[in-house]
C-alpha positions as CSV (number, residue, x, y, z in Angstrom):
1,M,-8.5,-16.4,4.9
2,L,-11.3,-15.3,7.4
3,T,-9.7,-13.8,10.4
4,H,-10.9,-12.7,13.8
5,L,-9.1,-10.0,15.7
6,R,-9.1,-9.3,19.6
7,Y,-9.0,-5.7,20.6
8,T,-9.0,-3.8,24.0
9,A,-10.2,-0.4,24.7
10,L,-7.5,1.8,26.3
11,S,-8.1,3.4,29.3
12,L,-8.8,7.2,29.3
13,W,-5.8,7.9,31.6
14,C,-2.2,7.2,31.3
15,A,-1.8,6.0,34.7
16,M,1.5,6.3,36.5
17,P,2.6,5.3,40.2
18,S,2.2,7.9,42.5
19,G,5.3,10.1,43.0
20,Q,7.2,8.2,40.2
21,N,7.9,9.0,36.5
22,Q,8.2,5.8,34.2
23,T,9.7,7.8,31.2
24,V,12.9,6.3,29.9
25,R,15.6,8.7,28.2
26,F,18.2,8.3,25.6
27,G,19.7,11.1,23.6
28,P,17.0,13.5,22.3
29,F,14.4,10.6,22.8
30,E,12.1,9.6,25.6
31,L,9.9,6.4,25.8
32,D,6.6,6.8,27.8
33,P,5.7,3.0,28.3
34,Q,2.4,3.9,30.0
35,C,1.0,6.1,27.1
36,A,2.8,4.2,24.5
37,E,4.6,7.3,23.2
38,V,8.0,8.2,21.8
39,R,9.0,11.9,22.0
40,Q,11.9,13.8,20.6
41,D,12.7,16.8,22.2
42,G,9.3,16.9,23.7
43,I,7.4,16.4,20.5
44,R,5.5,13.1,19.8
45,L,6.6,10.9,17.0
46,K,4.4,9.1,14.8
47,L,5.2,5.7,16.1
48,Q,2.8,3.4,17.5
49,G,2.1,-0.4,18.0
50,Q,5.0,-3.1,17.5
51,P,7.8,-1.0,17.1
52,I,7.2,0.8,20.5
53,Q,6.8,-2.6,22.0
54,I,10.1,-3.6,20.5
55,L,11.8,-0.5,22.0
56,E,10.3,-1.0,25.3
57,M,11.9,-4.6,25.5
58,L,15.2,-3.3,24.4
59,L,15.4,-0.4,26.7
60,A,14.4,-3.0,29.6
61,K,17.8,-4.7,28.8
62,P,20.1,-2.1,27.6
63,G,23.3,-3.4,26.4
64,Q,21.8,-7.2,26.3
65,L,20.5,-9.3,23.6
66,V,16.8,-9.3,23.2
67,T,16.4,-12.5,21.0
68,R,14.0,-13.0,18.2
69,E,12.1,-15.6,20.1
70,E,11.5,-13.2,23.2
71,I,10.0,-10.6,20.7
72,Q,7.8,-13.3,18.7
73,E,6.5,-14.5,22.0
74,R,5.5,-11.2,23.4
75,L,4.3,-9.4,20.1
76,W,3.1,-12.6,18.1
77,P,1.7,-15.4,20.2
78,A,1.3,-18.8,19.0
79,D,-2.4,-18.2,18.0
80,T,-1.3,-15.6,15.6
81,F,-1.1,-16.1,12.1
82,V,1.8,-13.8,10.7
83,D,4.7,-13.6,8.6
84,F,7.0,-13.3,11.6
85,D,10.5,-12.6,9.8
86,H,8.6,-9.8,7.5
87,S,6.7,-8.1,10.5
88,L,9.6,-8.2,12.5
89,N,11.8,-6.6,9.9
90,T,9.3,-4.3,9.1
91,A,8.5,-3.0,12.6
92,V,12.4,-2.7,13.4
93,K,12.7,-0.5,10.3
94,K,10.0,1.8,11.4
95,L,11.6,2.2,14.6
96,R,15.0,2.9,13.3
97,Q,13.5,5.5,10.9
98,A,12.0,7.2,13.7
99,L,15.0,7.3,15.8
100,S,17.1,8.2,12.6
101,D,19.2,5.1,13.2
102,E,21.0,3.3,10.5
103,A,21.4,-0.5,10.3
104,D,25.1,-0.3,9.2
105,A,26.2,2.2,11.5
106,P,23.7,1.9,14.5
107,H,23.4,4.5,17.3
108,Y,20.7,2.9,19.4
109,I,19.8,-0.5,17.8
110,E,22.3,-3.0,16.8
111,T,21.5,-6.1,14.9
112,L,22.8,-9.6,15.9
113,P,22.3,-11.5,12.8
114,K,19.9,-14.6,13.3
115,R,19.9,-13.8,17.0
116,G,18.0,-10.7,17.8
117,Y,18.7,-7.1,18.7
118,R,20.6,-5.0,21.4
119,F,20.2,-1.5,22.5
120,I,23.6,0.2,22.5
121,G,22.6,3.8,23.2
122,K,23.3,5.6,26.7
123,V,19.9,5.2,28.7
124,E,19.4,7.7,31.6
125,P,18.5,6.5,34.8
126,P,14.8,7.1,35.7
127,S,14.4,10.1,37.8
128,E,11.8,10.2,40.9
129,V,9.7,13.4,41.1
130,A,8.0,14.0,44.4
131,A,4.5,15.0,44.5
132,A,4.3,18.7,45.0
133,V,1.7,20.4,47.4
134,L,1.3,24.0,47.5
135,P,0.7,25.0,51.3
136,F,-1.2,28.2,52.4
137,E,-2.0,29.1,55.7
138,T,-5.7,28.8,56.7
139,K,-5.8,29.4,60.4
140,L,-7.0,32.7,61.7
141,H,-4.9,34.8,64.2
142,P,-5.9,38.0,65.8
143,A,-4.4,40.5,64.0
144,S,-3.9,44.3,64.0
145,K,-6.2,46.5,61.9
146,G,-3.9,46.7,59.2
147,T,-3.2,43.0,58.9
148,R,-6.6,41.4,59.2
149,R,-7.2,41.2,55.6
150,I,-3.9,39.1,55.1
151,P,-5.4,35.4,55.7
152,H,-8.3,36.4,53.4
153,I,-5.8,37.3,50.7
154,R,-4.0,34.3,51.2
155,F,-7.3,32.1,50.9
156,L,-7.9,34.2,47.5
157,A,-4.2,33.3,46.4
158,G,-4.7,29.7,47.4
159,C,-8.1,29.6,45.1
160,A,-6.4,31.2,42.4
161,I,-3.6,28.6,42.3
162,V,-6.3,25.9,42.4
163,L,-8.3,27.8,39.8
164,I,-5.3,28.0,37.6
165,A,-4.2,24.6,38.0
166,G,-7.9,23.4,37.3
167,T,-7.9,25.3,34.0
168,G,-4.7,24.0,33.0
169,L,-6.2,20.6,33.7
170,L,-9.1,21.5,31.4
171,I,-6.8,22.8,28.7
172,Y,-4.9,19.5,28.9
173,L,-8.1,17.3,28.7
174,A,-9.4,19.5,25.8
175,S,-6.2,19.1,23.7
176,K,-5.6,15.4,24.7
177,P,-6.7,13.0,21.8
178,V,-9.5,10.5,22.7
179,P,-7.9,7.1,23.2
180,L,-8.9,4.3,21.0
181,P,-8.8,0.7,21.1
182,R,-5.7,-1.4,19.9
183,I,-5.4,-4.8,18.6
184,T,-4.1,-7.6,21.0
185,G,-4.0,-10.6,18.7
186,A,-5.4,-12.3,15.8
187,H,-5.9,-15.7,14.3
188,P,-7.5,-17.4,11.3
189,L,-11.0,-19.0,11.6
190,V,-11.0,-20.5,8.1
191,R,-7.9,-20.8,5.8
192,N,-8.3,-22.6,2.5
193,A,-7.6,-22.4,-1.3
194,Y,-10.9,-20.8,-2.1
195,P,-10.8,-17.0,-2.7
196,K,-13.1,-14.9,-0.2
197,M,-15.2,-12.5,-1.6
198,W,-13.3,-9.2,-1.5
199,P,-14.0,-6.6,-0.2
200,S,-16.8,-7.8,1.6
201,R,-17.9,-7.7,5.4
202,P,-18.4,-11.1,7.1
203,M,-21.5,-11.3,9.3
204,T,-22.1,-12.9,12.7
205,D,-25.3,-13.8,14.6
206,G,-23.1,-14.8,17.7
207,T,-22.9,-18.2,16.9
208,S,-21.7,-18.5,13.6
209,V,-19.8,-16.1,11.2
210,Y,-21.2,-16.0,7.7
211,F,-19.0,-15.2,4.5
212,Q,-18.6,-16.1,0.9
213,E,-16.3,-17.9,-1.3
214,D,-15.6,-18.3,-4.9
215,R,-16.1,-22.0,-5.5
216,P,-16.4,-24.0,-8.8
217,A,-20.1,-23.7,-8.6
218,G,-19.9,-20.2,-8.2
219,V,-20.3,-17.8,-5.4
220,T,-21.3,-19.6,-2.3
221,T,-22.2,-18.8,1.3
222,M,-20.4,-20.5,4.1
223,Q,-20.4,-20.4,8.0
224,V,-17.9,-21.1,10.5
225,P,-18.3,-21.1,14.4
226,V,-17.3,-17.9,15.9
227,T,-14.4,-19.9,17.8
228,G,-13.2,-21.4,14.5
229,G,-13.4,-24.9,13.3
230,T,-15.2,-26.7,10.3
231,E,-16.8,-24.5,7.6
232,S,-20.2,-25.6,6.1
233,T,-22.2,-24.4,3.1
234,I,-25.6,-23.2,3.7
235,D,-28.3,-23.1,0.9
236,T,-28.9,-19.3,-0.2
237,V,-29.9,-17.3,-3.0
238,R,-27.1,-16.7,-5.4
239,G,-25.9,-13.1,-4.7
240,R,-23.9,-10.7,-2.8
241,L,-24.0,-11.1,1.1
242,Q,-24.8,-7.5,2.4
243,D,-26.4,-7.6,6.0
244,I,-27.7,-9.6,8.8
245,S,-30.5,-8.6,11.1
246,R,-29.9,-7.4,14.7
247,D,-31.4,-10.3,16.1
248,G,-29.5,-12.8,13.6
249,S,-32.7,-14.4,12.0
250,Q,-32.3,-13.0,8.4
251,L,-29.5,-12.3,5.8
252,L,-30.0,-9.5,3.1
253,F,-28.5,-10.2,-0.4
254,V,-28.2,-8.2,-3.5
255,V,-29.0,-10.3,-6.7
256,P,-28.7,-9.7,-10.4
257,D,-32.1,-9.4,-12.3
258,E,-32.7,-12.4,-14.5
259,T,-34.0,-10.2,-17.3
260,Q,-32.0,-7.0,-16.7
261,P,-28.5,-8.1,-15.6
262,E,-27.3,-4.4,-15.1
263,Q,-30.2,-4.2,-12.6
264,T,-29.9,-5.7,-8.9
265,N,-32.7,-6.7,-6.5
266,I,-32.9,-7.2,-2.8
267,W,-33.5,-10.6,-1.4
268,S,-33.9,-11.7,2.4
269,Q,-32.9,-15.3,3.5
270,P,-34.2,-16.7,6.9
271,L,-31.7,-18.6,9.3
272,P,-31.0,-21.1,9.8
273,V,-33.0,-22.5,6.9
274,G,-35.9,-21.3,5.1
275,P,-36.9,-20.2,1.2
276,P,-35.4,-16.7,0.2
277,R,-37.8,-13.9,-0.3
278,L,-37.7,-11.0,-3.2
279,I,-38.3,-7.6,-1.2
280,L,-37.5,-4.9,-3.6
281,K,-36.5,-4.7,-7.3
282,N,-34.0,-2.2,-8.9
283,A,-32.1,-1.6,-5.5
284,D,-28.5,-2.0,-4.0
285,S,-26.5,-1.8,-0.8
286,P,-29.6,-2.8,1.6
287,I,-29.1,-2.8,5.5
288,W,-31.5,-3.6,8.1
289,T,-33.4,-1.2,10.5
290,Q,-32.5,-1.3,13.6
291,D,-35.8,-3.4,14.7
292,G,-35.6,-5.6,11.3
293,R,-39.1,-4.5,10.3
294,G,-37.6,-2.3,7.3
295,V,-34.5,-1.9,5.1
296,F,-32.5,1.3,3.9
297,F,-31.0,0.9,0.4
298,I,-29.6,2.8,-2.6
299,R,-30.9,3.3,-6.1
300,D,-28.7,4.7,-9.0
301,E,-25.7,4.8,-6.5
302,K,-27.2,8.3,-5.7
303,E,-30.4,8.2,-3.7
304,L,-31.0,6.6,-0.3
305,F,-34.6,5.0,0.4
306,R,-36.3,3.0,3.1
307,A,-39.0,0.6,2.8
308,N,-40.7,-1.9,5.0
309,S,-39.2,-5.4,5.1
310,D,-42.1,-6.8,2.7
311,G,-41.2,-4.0,0.1
312,T,-44.1,-1.7,1.0
313,E,-44.2,2.1,1.8
314,I,-41.1,3.1,-0.2
315,H,-39.7,6.6,0.9
316,R,-37.0,8.6,-0.6
317,L,-34.6,10.2,2.3
318,A,-31.9,11.8,0.6
319,M,-29.6,12.3,-2.2
320,T,-26.3,10.1,-1.8
321,P,-24.2,10.6,-4.9
322,N,-21.5,7.6,-5.4
323,A,-22.7,6.0,-2.0
324,D,-21.3,2.6,-1.1
325,S,-21.1,0.2,1.8
326,P,-23.7,1.9,4.2
327,I,-23.9,0.9,7.6
328,L,-26.4,1.6,10.6
329,S,-25.3,3.1,14.0
330,P,-25.9,1.0,16.9
331,D,-28.8,3.1,18.2
332,G,-30.3,3.2,14.7
333,T,-30.3,6.7,14.5
334,R,-27.5,7.1,11.8
335,I,-26.3,5.9,8.6
336,R,-22.8,6.2,7.6
337,Y,-21.4,5.2,3.9
338,V,-18.2,5.7,1.8
339,E,-18.5,8.1,-1.0
340,I,-16.6,6.8,-4.1
341,P,-15.7,9.5,-6.5
342,D,-14.8,9.2,-10.1
343,P,-11.5,9.5,-10.4
344,L,-10.7,7.6,-6.9
345,I,-8.7,10.7,-5.5
346,D,-10.4,11.5,-2.4
347,M,-12.8,9.1,-0.8
348,R,-14.9,10.1,1.9
349,I,-16.7,8.5,4.9
350,R,-20.2,10.4,5.0
351,E,-23.0,10.3,7.4
352,L,-26.7,11.3,7.6
353,H,-29.5,10.8,10.2
354,A,-31.9,7.8,9.7
355,D,-34.6,10.1,8.4
356,G,-32.2,11.6,5.7
357,T,-31.5,14.8,7.4
358,N,-28.2,16.4,8.5
359,P,-25.7,15.1,5.7
360,H,-22.1,15.9,6.5
361,V,-18.5,14.4,5.9
362,V,-17.0,12.4,8.8
363,L,-13.5,11.9,7.4
364,A,-12.0,13.0,4.3
365,G,-8.5,12.5,2.4
366,Q,-8.5,8.7,2.4
367,T,-8.1,6.6,-0.9
368,F,-9.6,3.1,-1.1
369,V,-11.9,2.9,1.8
370,F,-13.8,-0.1,2.3
371,G,-16.7,0.3,4.6
372,G,-16.7,-0.3,8.4
373,T,-18.5,-1.0,11.6
374,W,-19.2,0.7,14.9
375,S,-18.1,-0.6,18.5
376,L,-21.2,-1.7,20.4
377,D,-21.4,1.4,22.4
378,G,-21.1,3.8,19.2
379,K,-17.9,5.5,20.5
380,V,-15.5,4.1,17.8
381,F,-15.9,3.4,14.3
382,F,-13.8,0.9,12.4
383,F,-13.0,0.9,8.8
384,T,-10.6,-0.5,6.4
385,A,-8.2,1.9,4.1
386,S,-5.2,1.4,1.9
387,D,-1.9,2.6,2.6
388,G,-0.8,1.9,-1.1
389,D,0.5,-1.4,-0.2
390,R,-2.1,-3.3,1.5
391,N,-5.4,-2.5,3.4
392,N,-5.1,-1.9,7.3
393,L,-7.8,-1.7,9.9
394,W,-8.1,1.9,11.4
395,A,-10.2,3.4,14.2
396,L,-11.9,6.7,14.3
397,A,-13.5,8.3,17.6
398,D,-17.1,8.8,16.4
399,E,-17.5,12.3,18.2
400,P,-15.2,14.5,20.4
401,S,-15.0,13.8,24.0
402,H,-17.1,16.4,26.3
403,W,-13.9,17.3,27.7
404,S,-12.3,17.8,24.3
405,W,-12.6,20.4,21.4
406,S,-9.7,18.9,19.3
407,S,-10.6,17.2,16.2
408,A,-10.6,13.5,16.0
409,A,-7.9,11.8,13.7
410,P,-8.1,8.1,12.7
411,Q,-5.6,5.8,14.2
412,Q,-4.1,2.6,12.2
413,L,-4.8,-0.6,14.3
414,T,-3.0,-3.1,11.8
415,F,0.2,-2.8,10.0
416,G,0.3,-5.7,7.6
417,P,1.6,-7.9,6.2
418,T,-2.2,-9.3,6.0
419,S,-4.7,-7.0,4.2
420,I,-7.8,-6.7,6.3
421,G,-11.0,-6.2,4.7
422,P,-14.2,-4.4,6.0
423,P,-14.8,-5.6,9.6
424,S,-17.8,-6.6,11.5
425,I,-17.8,-6.8,15.4
426,S,-18.9,-9.7,17.6
427,K,-22.0,-9.7,19.8
428,D,-19.8,-9.2,23.0
429,G,-18.1,-6.2,21.4
430,R,-14.6,-7.7,22.1
431,Q,-13.6,-9.0,18.5
432,L,-13.7,-8.1,15.0
433,F,-14.2,-10.4,12.0
434,A,-12.8,-9.7,8.9
435,I,-11.4,-11.1,5.4
436,G,-7.6,-11.3,5.3
437,V,-5.5,-11.3,2.2
438,E,-2.0,-12.3,2.0
439,H,-0.2,-10.9,-0.9
440,Q,2.7,-13.4,-1.8
441,G,4.3,-14.1,-5.3
442,E,6.8,-16.8,-6.7
443,L,9.5,-16.0,-9.0
444,S,9.7,-18.7,-11.7
445,V,11.7,-19.7,-14.9
446,Y,10.9,-21.8,-17.6
447,D,12.6,-25.0,-17.9
448,H,12.9,-26.3,-21.4
449,T,13.7,-30.0,-20.4
450,S,10.5,-30.3,-18.1
451,R,8.6,-27.9,-20.3
452,K,7.5,-26.1,-17.0
453,F,7.8,-23.3,-14.7
454,V,10.0,-24.0,-11.8
455,P,11.0,-21.8,-8.8
456,F,13.8,-19.3,-9.2
457,L,16.0,-18.0,-6.3
458,D,13.8,-20.6,-4.2
459,G,10.7,-18.8,-5.4
460,I,11.2,-15.3,-3.8
461,S,8.3,-13.1,-3.9
462,A,9.2,-10.8,-6.9
463,S,8.3,-9.4,-10.2
464,Y,9.6,-7.1,-12.9
465,V,12.9,-8.9,-13.7
466,D,15.8,-7.6,-15.8
467,F,19.3,-9.0,-16.5
468,T,22.5,-7.3,-17.5
469,R,23.7,-8.1,-20.9
470,D,26.7,-10.4,-19.5
471,G,24.0,-12.2,-17.6
472,Q,25.6,-11.8,-14.2
473,W,23.4,-9.4,-12.5
474,M,19.6,-8.9,-12.0
475,T,17.2,-6.4,-10.9
476,Y,13.7,-6.9,-9.5
477,V,10.9,-5.6,-7.6
478,S,9.8,-7.2,-4.5
479,Y,6.0,-8.1,-4.2
480,P,4.0,-6.6,-2.5
481,E,6.3,-4.0,-1.1
482,G,7.1,-2.5,-4.5
483,T,10.9,-2.0,-3.6
484,L,13.8,-2.2,-6.3
485,W,16.7,-4.6,-5.5
486,R,19.6,-5.9,-7.4
487,S,21.6,-9.1,-6.8
488,K,23.8,-11.5,-8.7
489,I,21.6,-14.2,-10.5
490,D,22.5,-16.7,-7.8
491,G,20.7,-14.2,-5.2
492,S,24.1,-13.1,-3.6
493,E,25.5,-9.8,-2.9
494,K,21.8,-8.5,-2.6
495,R,21.2,-4.8,-2.2
496,Q,17.8,-2.8,-1.7
497,L,17.8,0.5,-4.0
498,T,14.5,2.0,-3.0
499,S,12.3,2.3,-0.1
500,P,8.8,3.6,0.3
501,P,6.9,5.8,-0.7
502,F,8.5,4.6,-4.0
503,A,6.6,2.1,-5.8
504,V,8.6,0.6,-8.6
505,M,7.7,-1.0,-11.9
506,N,9.7,-2.3,-14.9
507,P,13.3,-1.6,-14.0
508,R,15.9,-2.1,-16.9
509,W,19.6,-2.3,-16.6
510,S,21.7,0.2,-18.8
511,P,24.1,-1.3,-21.5
512,D,27.1,-1.1,-19.3
513,G,25.2,-2.5,-16.2
514,K,26.0,0.7,-14.1
515,L,22.5,2.3,-14.0
516,I,18.9,1.1,-13.6
517,V,16.0,3.3,-14.9
518,F,12.6,2.5,-13.6
519,T,9.0,3.8,-13.2
520,E,7.8,5.2,-10.2
521,L,3.9,4.8,-9.6
522,A,3.1,6.4,-6.4
523,N,4.2,10.1,-7.3
524,G,5.6,10.3,-3.6
525,D,2.2,9.3,-1.8
526,R,1.5,5.5,-1.8
527,R,-1.9,6.3,0.1
528,H,-3.5,8.1,-2.7
529,M,-2.0,6.0,-5.5
530,N,-4.5,4.9,-8.2
531,E,-4.8,4.8,-11.9
532,N,-4.8,8.4,-12.5
533,T,-1.8,9.1,-10.5
534,P,1.0,10.8,-12.5
535,H,4.1,8.4,-12.9
536,R,7.5,9.4,-13.0
537,I,10.9,8.1,-14.4
538,Y,14.1,7.7,-12.2
539,V,17.5,6.3,-12.7
540,V,19.6,4.9,-9.8
541,G,23.1,3.5,-9.7
542,A,23.6,-0.1,-9.4
543,D,25.6,0.3,-6.3
544,G,22.8,2.5,-4.6
545,G,22.3,6.2,-3.7
546,A,19.6,8.5,-4.2
547,P,17.5,8.0,-7.3
548,N,17.8,10.8,-9.7
549,L,14.5,12.1,-11.2
550,L,14.5,12.0,-15.0
551,L,10.8,12.9,-16.2
552,S,7.7,13.3,-14.3
553,G,4.0,13.4,-15.7
554,H,2.1,10.4,-16.9
555,L,5.1,8.3,-18.0
556,A,5.9,4.6,-18.1
557,D,8.1,1.8,-19.5
558,P,11.5,3.3,-19.9
559,T,13.8,1.4,-22.2
560,W,17.7,2.0,-23.0
561,S,19.1,2.5,-26.6
562,P,22.1,0.0,-26.9
563,D,24.4,2.8,-26.9
564,G,23.3,4.1,-23.3
565,Y,22.5,7.6,-24.6
566,S,18.9,7.7,-25.0
567,I,15.9,6.3,-23.3
568,A,12.7,5.5,-24.9
569,Y,9.5,5.8,-22.9
570,A,5.6,6.0,-23.1
571,S,4.0,9.4,-22.5
572,G,0.2,9.9,-21.5
573,S,-2.3,7.6,-20.2
574,E,-4.9,5.2,-21.4
575,G,-7.3,6.9,-23.8
576,T,-5.3,10.5,-23.2
577,D,-2.6,11.4,-26.0
578,L,-0.6,8.3,-25.6
579,E,2.6,8.2,-27.7
580,I,6.2,7.1,-27.7
581,R,9.0,9.5,-27.2
582,I,12.8,9.4,-26.7
583,L,14.8,11.3,-24.1
584,D,18.4,12.2,-25.4
585,L,20.4,11.9,-21.9
586,R,23.0,14.2,-23.3
587,N,21.1,17.1,-23.4
588,L,17.7,15.9,-21.8
589,N,15.7,16.9,-25.0
590,S,12.8,14.7,-25.6
591,S,11.2,14.2,-29.0
592,K,8.2,12.0,-30.3
593,V,8.7,8.9,-32.4
594,P,6.9,9.5,-35.8
595,G,3.6,7.9,-36.0
596,S,3.4,6.6,-32.4
597,D,-0.1,8.0,-31.3
598,G,-2.1,5.5,-29.1
599,M,1.1,3.6,-28.5
600,W,2.7,2.4,-25.3
601,S,5.0,-0.1,-23.6
602,P,8.3,0.5,-26.0
603,R,11.2,-2.0,-26.3
604,W,14.5,-1.0,-28.0
605,S,15.9,-3.8,-30.1
606,P,19.4,-5.0,-29.2
607,D,21.1,-3.7,-32.4
608,G,19.1,-0.3,-32.1
609,S,17.4,-0.3,-35.3
610,H,13.8,-1.0,-34.1
611,I,11.5,-0.3,-31.4
612,V,8.4,-2.6,-30.8
613,A,5.3,-1.4,-29.0
614,F,1.6,-2.1,-28.2
615,D,-1.3,-0.3,-30.0
616,G,-4.7,-0.1,-28.5
617,F,-6.2,-1.0,-25.4
618,S,-8.4,-4.0,-24.8
619,P,-11.0,-4.2,-21.9
620,Q,-8.5,-6.0,-19.9
621,G,-5.9,-3.1,-20.3
622,A,-3.8,-5.0,-22.6
623,G,-2.5,-4.4,-26.1
624,L,-4.4,-5.4,-29.3
625,K,-1.5,-5.2,-31.7
626,L,2.2,-5.4,-31.6
627,M,3.8,-2.8,-33.8
628,L,7.4,-2.5,-35.2
629,F,9.2,0.8,-35.8
630,A,12.2,1.0,-38.2
631,F,14.5,3.9,-37.5
632,T,15.7,3.7,-41.3
633,T,12.4,4.5,-42.7
634,N,10.6,6.1,-39.8
635,T,7.5,3.8,-40.3
636,W,5.4,1.2,-38.2
637,E,4.4,-2.3,-39.2
638,E,2.1,-4.6,-37.5
639,L,3.9,-7.8,-36.0
640,A,1.1,-9.3,-34.2
641,A,-2.4,-9.0,-33.2
642,G,-4.6,-10.5,-30.3
643,A,-7.1,-9.6,-27.9
644,I,-5.0,-9.5,-24.7
645,L,-1.2,-8.7,-25.5
646,G,1.4,-8.0,-23.0
647,W,4.9,-8.1,-21.7
648,E,6.8,-8.2,-24.8
649,S,10.7,-8.8,-24.9
650,W,13.2,-9.0,-27.4
651,S,15.4,-12.3,-27.8
652,H,19.2,-11.6,-27.3
653,D,19.9,-11.7,-30.9
654,G,17.0,-9.5,-32.1
655,K,15.5,-12.2,-34.3
656,F,12.4,-12.8,-32.1
657,V,10.0,-10.8,-29.9
658,Y,8.5,-12.7,-27.1
659,L,5.0,-11.8,-25.6
660,Q,2.1,-12.8,-23.6
661,D,-1.1,-13.6,-25.5
662,G,-3.7,-14.1,-23.1
663,N,-2.6,-17.3,-21.2
664,S,-0.1,-18.2,-23.7
665,L,3.6,-17.3,-24.3
666,V,4.4,-16.8,-28.1
667,R,7.1,-15.3,-30.0
668,V,7.1,-13.8,-33.3
669,N,9.9,-14.0,-35.9
670,V,10.8,-10.4,-36.9
671,S,11.8,-11.3,-40.4
672,T,9.1,-13.6,-41.4
673,R,6.3,-12.5,-39.1
674,A,5.8,-16.2,-38.2
675,R,4.3,-16.8,-34.8
676,E,5.2,-19.7,-32.5
């Protein structure tokens, strides 16, 4: 989905009517609607955007119903494409968390099912504060010799008061963060079934927006009017769209070399039509210079160069290790890029002058940062970063204010549910264009009669499903939130068991149906979650409560023994000392399963006599062999082999093991090794 977002810049001052304070107080909290801030005992809370707008609506009508329709009309107008129910529930949940409020026993926000919300806390009436004036006498009177200096002293005192007040104002200005833009609306320009190239940045010449789709004929460059409408194909060189010149007359592409596929070349494409032209070989990540007469580009992911637009006069400017997604500042004096380390633990936004001098870090500590763009005046830098669930749009003040010595901190502008890709800015500087991705799954069940998969529980967006042994209860992980739920198999008596920052995978019911063991992927911080993040194993009661940590480290795939006294799990990471271990829950002793080196994803058989696990990794991260361990002999045997094996599961009678082999679902007879 190609999306455009409207944004406005906040004014420098939080204006209030003269002589009146608009702050609304309730309990230890206060809402300042002018500055869009919520404070607790004078300390600003980390709350912004839609939750604050909802709170403002509730406080405007204390004790009265604010309908869902009213909230939708104000926060998500008709031209806004959004999953309203999910977005509203998320915003209210964040608001309740900030206020330490509970949905089941609310102190402030009461839910009226299917109708809306009501503020039930005590709201203090706003107080008026008169403007204070410090008078001092300036009229000179004849005075005795001993009192002639009094007016002068009073004048100095008045100056001191003004000086102190002025100093206080400067200190306030210096500590006040620089206001940043906010998103005021969004709607899709293009919405169809073709995947958009991700993460890529759309380009605009002021009339059209250019982007790429993965179509049956391959990656295709498309255009659509900036106001939306019918998209159309444009005939370009086959490659990755990288940049557009400032005058909108030429596109830049990165194209794989025909003779050396691992090498890429840079091509230019005239607009609206014209033959493409090869500019440079063995080059990547090109961007136009400000005047369009040259290009900056990267070689070997570590060196920045500049060349003329015809490929001549190549000059090496600087070393830029792990550089990606460069972009030129509006005045053409600086280049900003993303530094992608290995492993992806601390991605940084770096910058240097266009002549290669003054390299420095602009922003550190982010995970999965995808490019960005400047506002037209160069005062704000927009970029995309992941919060562990989805990619959101952020804004960063480009440099401290002349009045401020406080360090700039990025501000999140979007909060899902749509993931936002790297943005481009419109020619009038009032809109951003970006690729939007909506993550949605559908829970399905295989129907033997029709021999098809059909929606289960109305096709809820969920994965990692497991059932109790009596078949009455199920547990699953909501997608893309990654939260753990349990319910009856008809969907009733649903209860959420975990909340972010937990990211849950592979929950398993205990044999007695009282506990659920699961893998937690985020290690307590979704923003920095990646393939190298340590995983932890937790257990939680089926009726809720705080999850209890069992094991921490690089661990995954817990599975219960039939008697419920032990859990088998995989220890280690891909290519790093993988093995199967068993934890005895009675004494918390862990022991290695003999001969399990290099194995992962264990599953205990229903009768407790065997464990199956995968051995080896394919390039796709799947198993190469399905192995069977017998406790009676302490030996392993091969059950099946394939290129892409995954998601094995025992039949209830223990006679078969089901698994995925590529795009096929197969089962293996444990006794005969026959495969169906």
